[in-house]
N, CA and C of each residue as an Amber inpcrd file, in Angstrom:
protein
   564
   0.8260000  -1.1970000   0.0000000   0.0000000   0.0000000   0.0000000
   0.8660000   1.2550000   0.0000000   2.0110000   1.1850000   0.6770000
   2.8900000   2.3580000   0.7310000   3.3710000   2.7390000  -0.6690000
   3.6820000   1.7380000  -1.4960000   4.1240000   2.0390000  -2.8650000
   2.9870000   2.6130000  -3.6910000   1.7620000   2.1370000  -3.4670000
   0.6170000   2.7000000  -4.1770000   0.3690000   4.1430000  -3.7530000
   0.5390000   4.4240000  -2.4770000   0.4000000   5.7870000  -1.9780000
   1.4250000   6.6940000  -2.6350000   2.6630000   6.2210000  -2.7150000
   3.7200000   7.0290000  -3.3210000   3.4390000   7.2840000  -4.8060000
   2.9000000   6.2970000  -5.4940000   2.6360000   6.4330000  -6.9240000
   1.3710000   7.2320000  -7.2300000   0.3880000   7.1630000  -6.3290000
  -0.9200000   7.7620000  -6.6180000  -1.2190000   9.0160000  -5.8250000
  -0.4820000   9.2590000  -4.7690000  -0.7670000  10.4050000  -3.9170000
  -1.9320000  10.1110000  -2.9950000  -2.3970000  11.1350000  -2.2910000
  -3.5000000  10.9170000  -1.3510000  -4.7950000  10.5740000  -2.0880000
  -5.6760000   9.8390000  -1.4340000  -6.9390000   9.4640000  -2.0930000
  -7.8130000  10.6920000  -2.3500000  -8.5630000  10.6170000  -3.4350000
  -9.4510000  11.7160000  -3.8100000 -10.8680000  11.1720000  -3.9330000
 -11.6830000  11.4940000  -2.9610000 -13.0780000  11.0730000  -2.9660000
 -14.0080000  12.2300000  -3.3030000 -13.5610000  13.4360000  -3.0980000
 -14.4520000  14.5810000  -3.1990000 -14.8590000  14.9170000  -4.6280000
 -14.1340000  14.4230000  -5.6260000 -14.4300000  14.7860000  -7.0010000
 -15.8370000  14.4450000  -7.4480000 -16.3960000  13.3440000  -6.9670000
 -17.7240000  12.9300000  -7.4090000 -18.7950000  13.1910000  -6.3650000
 -18.4320000  13.7340000  -5.2140000 -19.4230000  13.9490000  -4.1670000
 -20.4920000  14.9120000  -4.6510000 -21.7230000  14.5820000  -4.3620000
 -22.8540000  15.4080000  -4.7560000 -23.7440000  15.6290000  -3.5550000
 -24.2560000  16.8500000  -3.4540000 -25.1970000  17.1490000  -2.3740000
 -26.5550000  16.5290000  -2.6700000 -26.8950000  16.3720000  -3.9450000
 -28.1830000  15.8160000  -4.3420000 -28.0900000  14.2950000  -4.3250000
 -28.6260000  13.7030000  -3.2910000 -28.5100000  12.2600000  -3.1230000
 -29.2370000  11.4850000  -4.2130000 -30.3780000  11.9830000  -4.6670000
 -31.1060000  11.2890000  -5.7210000 -30.2630000  11.2490000  -6.9910000
 -29.7070000  12.3900000  -7.3930000 -28.8820000  12.4380000  -8.6030000
 -27.6570000  11.5360000  -8.4590000 -27.0750000  11.5020000  -7.2630000
 -25.9040000  10.6560000  -7.0360000 -26.2570000   9.1800000  -7.2020000
 -27.4090000   8.7830000  -6.6980000 -27.8310000   7.3850000  -6.8710000
 -28.0910000   7.0780000  -8.3350000 -28.7070000   7.9970000  -9.0400000
 -28.9290000   7.7910000 -10.4770000 -27.5960000   7.6040000 -11.1950000
 -26.6160000   8.4230000 -10.8390000 -25.3000000   8.2930000 -11.4570000
 -24.6810000   6.9360000 -11.1410000 -24.8130000   6.4800000  -9.8990000
 -24.2750000   5.1680000  -9.5360000 -24.9520000   4.0500000 -10.3200000
 -26.2530000   4.1740000 -10.5320000 -26.9670000   3.1680000 -11.3250000
 -26.4040000   3.1290000 -12.7410000 -26.1990000   4.2950000 -13.3320000
 -25.6550000   4.3500000 -14.6890000 -24.2810000   3.6840000 -14.7330000
 -23.4790000   3.8670000 -13.6980000 -22.1130000   3.3400000 -13.6750000
 -22.0370000   1.8520000 -13.3710000 -23.1460000   1.2230000 -12.9730000
 -23.1190000  -0.2010000 -12.6460000 -22.5670000  -1.0110000 -13.8090000
 -21.5300000  -1.7870000 -13.5490000 -20.9590000  -2.7600000 -14.4850000
 -20.4930000  -2.1600000 -15.8050000 -20.1070000  -0.8950000 -15.7940000
 -19.5920000  -0.2570000 -17.0010000 -18.2330000   0.3710000 -16.7260000
 -17.4370000   0.4920000 -17.7800000 -16.1850000   1.2330000 -17.6720000
 -16.5160000   2.7090000 -17.4770000 -15.6410000   3.4110000 -16.7920000
 -15.8850000   4.8040000 -16.4400000 -16.2160000   5.7090000 -17.6090000
 -15.4670000   5.6140000 -18.7000000 -15.6980000   6.5120000 -19.8450000
 -17.0530000   6.2450000 -20.4910000 -17.4100000   4.9920000 -20.6420000
 -18.7030000   4.6540000 -21.2410000 -19.8400000   5.1350000 -20.3470000
 -19.6910000   4.9050000 -19.0490000 -20.7300000   5.3300000 -18.1050000
 -20.8710000   6.8460000 -18.0930000 -19.7470000   7.5600000 -18.1410000
 -19.7900000   9.0240000 -18.1450000 -20.5080000   9.5420000 -19.3840000
 -20.2720000   8.9040000 -20.5250000 -20.9490000   9.3250000 -21.7600000
 -22.4550000   9.0930000 -21.6580000 -22.8470000   7.9550000 -21.1300000
 -24.2790000   7.6550000 -20.9780000 -24.9110000   8.6120000 -19.9760000
 -24.2160000   8.8760000 -18.8830000 -24.7680000   9.7940000 -17.8860000
 -24.9190000  11.1970000 -18.4850000 -23.9650000  11.6240000 -19.2820000
 -24.0660000  12.9230000 -19.9630000 -25.2780000  12.9760000 -20.8810000
 -25.5180000  11.8840000 -21.6000000 -26.6990000  11.8370000 -22.4870000
 -27.9860000  11.8260000 -21.6730000 -27.9600000  11.1740000 -20.5080000
 -29.1420000  11.1750000 -19.6390000 -29.4390000  12.5930000 -19.1560000
 -28.4000000  13.3170000 -18.7420000 -28.5900000  14.7040000 -18.3000000
 -29.1820000  15.5500000 -19.4290000 -28.7050000  15.3360000 -20.6420000
 -29.2320000  16.0840000 -21.7870000 -30.6860000  15.7120000 -22.0540000
 -31.0050000  14.4250000 -21.9620000 -32.3870000  13.9760000 -22.2070000
 -33.3500000  14.5320000 -21.1630000 -32.8550000  14.6760000 -19.9320000
 -33.7000000  15.1860000 -18.8490000 -33.6490000  16.7070000 -18.7590000
 -32.7720000  17.3160000 -19.5510000 -32.5880000  18.7640000 -19.5460000
 -32.1270000  19.2550000 -18.1750000 -31.2170000  18.5010000 -17.5590000
 -30.6780000  18.8800000 -16.2630000 -30.4560000  17.6610000 -15.4030000
 -30.1070000  17.8890000 -14.1480000 -29.8430000  16.7520000 -13.2630000
 -31.0900000  15.9140000 -13.0440000 -30.9020000  14.6200000 -12.8030000
 -32.0710000  13.7680000 -12.5850000 -32.7860000  14.1170000 -11.2850000
 -34.0760000  14.2330000 -11.3850000 -34.9500000  14.3860000 -10.2260000
 -36.0060000  13.2960000 -10.3500000 -36.6770000  12.9590000  -9.2610000
 -37.7330000  11.9540000  -9.3860000 -38.7770000  12.3590000 -10.4270000
 -39.1310000  13.6260000 -10.4200000 -40.1490000  14.1000000 -11.3690000
 -39.6720000  13.9910000 -12.8130000 -38.4120000  14.3480000 -13.0510000
 -37.8730000  14.2750000 -14.4100000 -37.7820000  12.8360000 -14.9020000
 -37.3640000  11.9290000 -14.0330000 -37.2750000  10.5200000 -14.4260000
 -38.6610000   9.9770000 -14.7460000 -39.6340000  10.2760000 -13.8970000
 -40.9920000   9.7660000 -14.1240000 -41.6380000  10.3840000 -15.3540000
 -41.2540000  11.6100000 -15.6960000 -41.8190000  12.2800000 -16.8690000
 -41.1500000  11.8200000 -18.1690000 -39.9460000  11.2930000 -18.0760000
 -39.2230000  10.8580000 -19.2790000 -39.8590000   9.5950000 -19.8430000
 -39.8620000   9.5270000 -21.1450000 -40.3910000   8.3210000 -21.7940000
 -39.3380000   7.2220000 -21.7590000 -39.7960000   6.0170000 -21.9780000
 -38.8720000   4.8820000 -22.0710000 -37.8810000   5.1260000 -23.2080000
 -38.3620000   5.6900000 -24.3010000 -37.4900000   5.9800000 -25.4400000
 -36.4180000   7.0020000 -25.0700000 -36.7740000   7.9930000 -24.2520000
 -35.7870000   8.9840000 -23.8140000 -34.6860000   8.3160000 -22.9860000
 -35.0950000   7.4750000 -22.0460000 -34.1230000   6.8210000 -21.1810000
 -33.2580000   5.8360000 -21.9630000 -33.8920000   5.0390000 -22.8030000
 -33.1330000   4.0630000 -23.5920000 -32.2690000   4.7670000 -24.6340000
 -32.7650000   5.8860000 -25.1790000 -32.0090000   6.6610000 -26.1590000
 -30.7370000   7.2590000 -25.5820000 -30.7210000   7.4700000 -24.2690000
 -29.5180000   7.9730000 -23.6040000 -28.4680000   6.8760000 -23.4650000
 -28.8730000   5.6340000 -23.6950000 -27.9430000   4.5210000 -23.6070000
 -28.1890000   3.6020000 -22.4310000 -29.2620000   3.8410000 -21.6910000
 -29.5690000   2.9790000 -20.5530000 -30.1430000   1.6540000 -21.0310000
 -29.7650000   0.5970000 -20.3670000 -30.3850000  -0.6980000 -20.6410000
 -31.8060000  -0.6600000 -20.0950000 -32.6060000  -1.6240000 -20.4830000
 -33.9600000  -1.7060000 -19.9550000 -33.9690000  -1.8610000 -18.4400000
 -33.0280000  -2.6490000 -17.9220000 -32.9510000  -2.8670000 -16.4760000
 -32.5830000  -1.5780000 -15.7440000 -31.6410000  -0.8120000 -16.2990000
 -31.2480000   0.4390000 -15.6440000 -32.3560000   1.4890000 -15.7310000
 -33.0580000   1.5380000 -16.8480000 -34.1920000   2.4570000 -16.9570000
 -35.2560000   2.0950000 -15.9260000 -35.5270000   0.8010000 -15.7770000
 -36.5090000   0.3490000 -14.7860000 -36.0370000   0.6760000 -13.3710000
 -34.7500000   0.5430000 -13.1170000 -34.1970000   0.8690000 -11.8010000
 -34.3790000   2.3560000 -11.5040000 -34.0740000   3.2120000 -12.4770000
 -34.2400000   4.6530000 -12.2410000 -35.6960000   4.9990000 -11.9840000
 -36.6000000   4.3470000 -12.6970000 -38.0350000   4.5890000 -12.4500000
 -38.4280000   4.1100000 -11.0500000 -37.9480000   2.9410000 -10.6450000
 -38.2500000   2.4250000  -9.3050000 -37.6810000   3.3520000  -8.2350000
 -36.4940000   3.8700000  -8.4750000 -35.8670000   4.8100000  -7.5530000
 -36.7060000   6.0860000  -7.4420000 -37.1580000   6.6020000  -8.5880000
 -37.9830000   7.8140000  -8.6010000 -39.3210000   7.5700000  -7.9090000
 -39.9170000   6.4150000  -8.1580000 -41.1980000   6.0870000  -7.5130000
 -41.0400000   5.9670000  -6.0010000 -39.9570000   5.3170000  -5.5590000
 -39.7260000   5.1590000  -4.1200000 -39.4810000   6.5180000  -3.4570000
 -38.7280000   7.3830000  -4.1340000 -38.4690000   8.7140000  -3.5770000
 -39.7530000   9.5300000  -3.5170000 -40.5670000   9.4430000  -4.5570000
 -41.8270000  10.1960000  -4.6030000 -42.8140000   9.6730000  -3.5690000
 -42.8660000   8.3600000  -3.4010000 -43.8020000   7.7490000  -2.4490000
 -43.3420000   7.9010000  -0.9990000 -42.0730000   8.2470000  -0.8120000
 -41.5570000   8.3970000   0.5410000 -41.0520000   7.1020000   1.1570000
 -41.0400000   6.0090000   0.3860000 -40.5110000   4.7500000   0.9180000
 -38.9800000   4.7480000   0.9250000 -38.3960000   5.6580000   0.1750000
 -36.9490000   5.8480000   0.1730000 -36.6790000   7.2250000   0.7610000
 -36.1010000   7.2580000   1.9490000 -35.8490000   8.5080000   2.6530000
 -34.3840000   8.8830000   2.5040000 -34.0770000   9.6320000   1.4650000
 -32.6900000  10.0360000   1.2390000 -32.2690000  11.1560000   2.1830000
 -33.2300000  11.8510000   2.7640000 -32.9100000  12.8880000   3.7300000
 -32.2910000  12.3220000   4.9990000 -32.5900000  11.0750000   5.2950000
 -32.0540000  10.4300000   6.4980000 -30.7290000   9.7240000   6.2370000
 -30.2530000   9.7430000   5.0070000 -29.0690000   8.9630000   4.6370000
 -27.8550000   9.2850000   5.4930000 -27.6000000  10.5390000   5.7480000
 -26.4020000  10.9190000   6.5150000 -26.4570000  10.4340000   7.9670000
 -27.6630000  10.2500000   8.4820000 -27.8180000   9.8220000   9.8820000
 -27.8160000   8.3020000  10.0400000 -27.9620000   7.5750000   8.9470000
 -28.0600000   6.1170000   9.0220000 -26.6800000   5.4760000   9.0580000
 -26.5830000   4.3610000   9.7550000 -25.3600000   3.5690000   9.7470000
 -25.1780000   2.9160000   8.3800000 -23.9650000   2.5030000   8.0970000
 -23.6580000   1.9330000   6.7810000 -24.5400000   0.7390000   6.4400000
 -24.6260000  -0.2380000   7.3340000 -25.4020000  -1.4460000   7.0300000
 -26.8820000  -1.1290000   6.8860000 -27.3990000  -0.2570000   7.7440000
 -28.8160000   0.1200000   7.6450000 -29.0910000   0.8360000   6.3290000
 -28.1740000   1.6900000   5.9170000 -28.3790000   2.4190000   4.6670000
 -28.2770000   1.4800000   3.4620000 -27.3590000   0.5330000   3.5030000
 -27.2750000  -0.4530000   2.4170000 -28.5930000  -1.2100000   2.3120000
 -29.1470000  -1.6310000   3.4440000 -30.4350000  -2.3400000   3.4340000
 -31.5490000  -1.4470000   2.9080000 -31.5720000  -0.1910000   3.3380000
 -32.6110000   0.7620000   2.9280000 -32.5660000   0.9870000   1.4130000
 -31.3740000   1.2190000   0.8920000 -31.2350000   1.4660000  -0.5480000
 -31.5040000   0.2020000  -1.3570000 -31.0660000  -0.9380000  -0.8500000
 -31.2300000  -2.2020000  -1.5770000 -32.6780000  -2.6570000  -1.6650000
 -33.5490000  -2.0230000  -0.9240000 -34.9770000  -2.3480000  -1.0230000
 -35.5670000  -1.8570000  -2.3390000 -34.8620000  -0.9700000  -3.0250000
 -35.3240000  -0.4530000  -4.3220000 -34.8510000  -1.4100000  -5.4120000
 -35.7610000  -1.7730000  -6.2990000 -35.4290000  -2.6790000  -7.4060000
 -34.2470000  -2.1350000  -8.2140000 -33.2280000  -2.9530000  -8.3670000
 -32.0670000  -2.5820000  -9.1700000 -30.9400000  -1.9320000  -8.3810000
 -31.2040000  -1.5950000  -7.1240000 -30.1430000  -1.0450000  -6.2690000
 -29.6240000  -2.1960000  -5.4190000 -28.3890000  -2.5230000  -5.6160000
 -27.7900000  -3.6040000  -4.8500000 -26.6940000  -3.0940000  -3.9450000
 -26.0080000  -4.0150000  -3.3690000 -24.9490000  -3.6790000  -2.4120000
 -23.8870000  -2.7810000  -3.0460000 -23.4450000  -3.0890000  -4.2700000
 -22.3850000  -2.3020000  -4.9070000 -22.8220000  -0.8430000  -5.0540000
 -24.0170000  -0.6220000  -5.5700000 -24.5020000   0.7430000  -5.7640000
 -24.5900000   1.4730000  -4.4300000 -25.0970000   0.7860000  -3.4240000
 -25.2060000   1.3940000  -2.0990000 -23.8230000   1.7190000  -1.5400000
 -22.8600000   0.8350000  -1.7360000 -21.5100000   1.0890000  -1.2260000
 -20.8430000   2.2540000  -1.9480000 -21.0610000   2.3720000  -3.2590000
 -20.4940000   3.5120000  -3.9890000 -21.1310000   4.8130000  -3.4950000
 -22.4220000   4.7760000  -3.1860000 -23.1130000   5.9330000  -2.6250000
 -22.4960000   6.3050000  -1.2740000 -22.2620000   5.3070000  -0.4310000
 -21.6510000   5.5590000   0.8710000 -20.2780000   6.2130000   0.7180000
 -19.4730000   5.6900000  -0.2030000 -18.1090000   6.1790000  -0.3560000
 -18.0470000   7.5350000  -1.0370000 -18.6910000   7.6430000  -2.1820000
 -18.4680000   8.8100000  -3.0350000 -19.4730000   9.9350000  -2.8370000
 -20.6230000   9.6450000  -2.2830000 -21.5970000  10.7100000  -2.0300000
 -21.5550000  11.1400000  -0.5770000 -21.5190000  10.1720000   0.3250000
 -21.5220000  10.5080000   1.7420000 -20.1120000  10.6210000   2.3230000
 -19.1110000  10.1840000   1.5730000 -17.7320000  10.2960000   2.0360000
 -17.4060000   9.3860000   3.2120000 -18.0790000   8.2470000   3.3000000
 -17.8130000   7.3060000   4.3930000 -16.4620000   6.6400000   4.1510000
 -15.6580000   6.5860000   5.1770000 -14.2800000   6.1180000   5.0330000
 -14.0620000   4.6490000   5.3540000 -15.0780000   3.9520000   5.8570000
 -14.8640000   2.5570000   6.2570000 -15.7890000   1.6020000   5.5090000
 -15.7800000   1.7130000   4.1920000 -16.5750000   0.8250000   3.3400000
 -15.5990000  -0.0770000   2.5910000 -15.8780000  -1.3630000   2.5880000
 -14.9950000  -2.3490000   1.9360000 -15.8220000  -3.1090000   0.9110000
 -15.8730000  -2.6210000  -0.3390000 -16.7390000  -3.2230000  -1.3590000
 -16.1440000  -4.5050000  -1.9500000 -16.2850000  -5.5880000  -1.2240000
 -15.6460000  -6.8500000  -1.6080000 -16.2230000  -7.4440000  -2.8890000
 -17.4040000  -7.0180000  -3.2950000 -17.9860000  -7.5190000  -4.5300000
 -17.5070000  -6.7780000  -5.7630000 -16.7360000  -5.7230000  -5.5770000
 -16.2410000  -4.9340000  -6.7040000 -15.0400000  -5.6400000  -7.3340000
 -15.1530000  -5.9100000  -8.6270000 -14.0820000  -6.6220000  -9.3310000
 -12.7580000  -5.8600000  -9.2450000 -12.8020000  -4.5390000  -9.3850000
 -11.5840000  -3.7430000  -9.3310000 -10.8920000  -3.8200000  -7.9850000
 -11.6600000  -3.8360000  -6.9160000 -11.0630000  -3.9590000  -5.5870000
 -10.4260000  -5.3360000  -5.4330000 -11.1170000  -6.3590000  -5.8880000
 -10.5730000  -7.7080000  -5.7940000  -9.2890000  -7.8410000  -6.6210000
  -9.3310000  -7.3290000  -7.8540000  -8.1570000  -7.4180000  -8.7250000
  -7.0110000  -6.5690000  -8.1770000  -7.3370000  -5.3590000  -7.7310000
  -6.3060000  -4.4840000  -7.1860000  -5.6570000  -5.0550000  -5.9420000
  -6.4470000  -5.6900000  -5.0870000  -5.8830000  -6.3190000  -3.8920000
  -4.9140000  -7.4270000  -4.3080000  -5.3310000  -8.2290000  -5.2770000
  -4.4590000  -9.3070000  -5.7470000  -3.1570000  -8.7420000  -6.3180000
  -3.2420000  -7.6600000  -7.0840000  -2.0410000  -7.0420000  -7.6360000
  -1.1610000  -6.4590000  -6.5250000  -1.7840000  -5.7690000  -5.5870000
  -1.0310000  -5.1060000  -4.5220000  -0.2960000  -6.1010000  -3.6370000
  -0.8820000  -7.2630000  -3.4520000  -0.2900000  -8.2350000  -2.5380000
   0.2910000  -9.4570000  -3.2440000   0.4050000  -9.3770000  -4.5720000
   1.0540000 -10.4380000  -5.3210000   0.3530000 -11.7800000  -5.2490000
  -0.9600000 -11.7720000  -5.1640000  -1.7050000 -13.0300000  -5.1060000
  -1.8190000 -13.6170000  -6.5070000  -1.7140000 -14.9220000  -6.6470000
  -1.8030000 -15.5300000  -7.9750000  -3.2320000 -15.5010000  -8.5400000
  -4.2250000 -15.4830000  -7.6630000  -5.6230000 -15.4750000  -8.0830000
  -6.3670000 -14.3570000  -7.3670000  -7.4480000 -13.9130000  -7.9770000
  -8.2840000 -12.9100000  -7.3230000  -8.9580000 -13.5330000  -6.1190000
  -8.9550000 -12.8300000  -4.9970000  -9.7020000 -13.3600000  -3.8550000
 -11.1980000 -13.2790000  -4.1470000 -11.9370000 -14.2220000  -3.6460000
 -13.3880000 -14.1480000  -3.7540000 -13.8770000 -13.0750000  -2.7810000
 -15.1030000 -12.5960000  -2.9540000 -15.6230000 -11.6360000  -1.9650000
 -15.5430000 -12.1750000  -0.5390000 -15.8510000 -13.4390000  -0.3640000
 -15.8050000 -14.0430000   0.9770000 -14.3760000 -14.0520000   1.5270000
 -13.3950000 -14.3200000   0.6710000 -12.0000000 -14.3100000   1.1010000
 -11.5000000 -12.8930000   1.3840000 -11.9700000 -11.9410000   0.5790000
 -11.5030000 -10.5650000   0.7080000 -12.0670000  -9.8650000   1.9410000
 -13.2610000 -10.2330000   2.3550000 -13.9130000  -9.5410000   3.4750000
 -13.0170000  -9.4350000   4.7110000 -12.4870000 -10.5310000   5.2450000
 -11.6630000 -10.3840000   6.4460000 -10.3110000  -9.7120000   6.1890000
  -9.8470000  -9.7410000   4.9410000  -8.5690000  -9.1020000   4.6320000
  -8.6570000  -7.5840000   4.7670000  -9.8530000  -7.0480000   4.6840000
 -10.0430000  -5.6140000   4.8470000  -9.9600000  -5.1520000   6.2850000
 -10.0620000  -6.0730000   7.2310000 -10.0560000  -5.6880000   8.6440000
  -8.7880000  -4.9240000   9.0320000  -7.6860000  -5.2300000   8.3880000
  -6.4200000  -4.5550000   8.7030000  -6.4820000  -3.0580000   8.3850000
  -7.4260000  -2.6560000   7.5430000  -7.5120000  -1.2580000   7.1190000
  -8.5650000  -0.4520000   7.8700000  -9.2810000  -1.0990000   8.8010000
 -10.2980000  -0.3670000   9.5760000  -9.6370000   0.7690000  10.3420000
 -10.2020000   1.9020000  10.4570000 -11.5090000   2.3620000   9.9700000
 -11.4170000   3.1070000   8.6350000 -10.4390000   2.7350000   7.8040000
 -10.2360000   3.4250000   6.5260000 -10.2650000   2.4640000   5.3410000
 -11.1970000   1.5350000   5.3580000 -11.2620000   0.5520000   4.2680000
 -11.6090000   1.1990000   2.9330000 -12.3450000   2.3000000   2.9340000
 -12.6380000   3.0000000   1.6710000 -11.3430000   3.4840000   1.0270000
 -10.4280000   3.9450000   1.8450000  -9.1380000   4.4040000   1.3420000
  -8.3670000   3.2230000   0.7450000  -8.3840000   2.0910000   1.4250000
  -7.7140000   0.8980000   0.8960000  -8.3430000   0.4810000  -0.4370000
  -9.6750000   0.5570000  -0.5290000 -10.3510000   0.2260000  -1.7870000
  -9.9050000   1.1700000  -2.8950000  -9.7900000   2.4450000  -2.5710000
  -9.3570000   3.4320000  -3.5560000  -7.9780000   3.0690000  -4.1050000
  -7.0770000   2.6540000  -3.2150000  -5.7420000   2.2600000  -3.6630000
  -5.7690000   0.9500000  -4.4510000  -6.6910000   0.0680000  -4.1420000
  -6.8350000  -1.1410000  -4.9570000  -7.2230000  -0.7550000  -6.3850000
  -8.1350000   0.1970000  -6.5390000  -8.5030000   0.6630000  -7.8850000
  -7.2980000   1.2880000  -8.5920000  -6.4600000   2.0120000  -7.8540000
  -5.2710000   2.6040000  -8.4660000  -4.3170000   1.5100000  -8.9230000
  -4.2110000   0.4190000  -8.1610000  -3.3320000  -0.6900000  -8.5680000
  -3.7640000  -1.2370000  -9.9210000  -5.0680000  -1.3230000 -10.1400000
  -5.5690000  -1.8010000 -11.4320000  -5.2270000  -0.8020000 -12.5260000
  -5.4480000   0.4850000 -12.2590000  -5.1300000   1.5190000 -13.2540000
  -3.6520000   1.5190000 -13.6230000  -2.8110000   1.2840000 -12.6300000
  -1.3700000   1.2950000 -12.8530000  -0.8630000  -0.0200000 -13.4290000
  -1.7220000  -1.0290000 -13.4690000  -1.3160000  -2.3250000 -13.9780000
  -0.4620000  -3.1030000 -12.9920000  -0.5570000  -2.7560000 -11.7500000
   0.2290000  -3.4100000 -10.7020000   0.7700000  -2.3790000  -9.7420000
   1.6520000  -2.8170000  -8.8960000   2.2590000  -1.9200000  -7.9020000
   3.6270000  -1.5300000  -8.3940000   3.8900000  -0.2280000  -8.4770000
   5.2160000   0.2220000  -8.9670000   6.3470000  -0.2030000  -8.0530000
């Protein structure tokens, strides 16, 4: 980790932080299982289709063709609609997000169709700035950990979970450096 720190500098979480929790969740949904550049392009097209940042009202008013035309899959369009419906109905309380514990918030967000643990963890890290999130299901974290520690195989999520304990209470920072290891193609 020390070599990754030297090569990458201090972690930067603030670049994607958003005060609008709904828009941040929409962005995380768009980024699910996509490379960053592709996801950014789709999110840009979504913003253009909605004529501004996503709001529950804008998502619900958009046609399926508008959402799909931005590049969203059918599943992601359905997820954004479910997210907008939950926010409008009050079953999703994003105003309470900052006061909720990590596990409770993951459960709360995961109750929305299409929002899973990964999306909730990215929300915790990049929107709320939580420093002790260990996203063991993230392929980049698993691959980066293997690169950083010279493992011959990627650890499974179950194997990786206890390995994060050494980084408490800054597992988000360790995850960030795992992503840098992947970007760098290994540890310098």
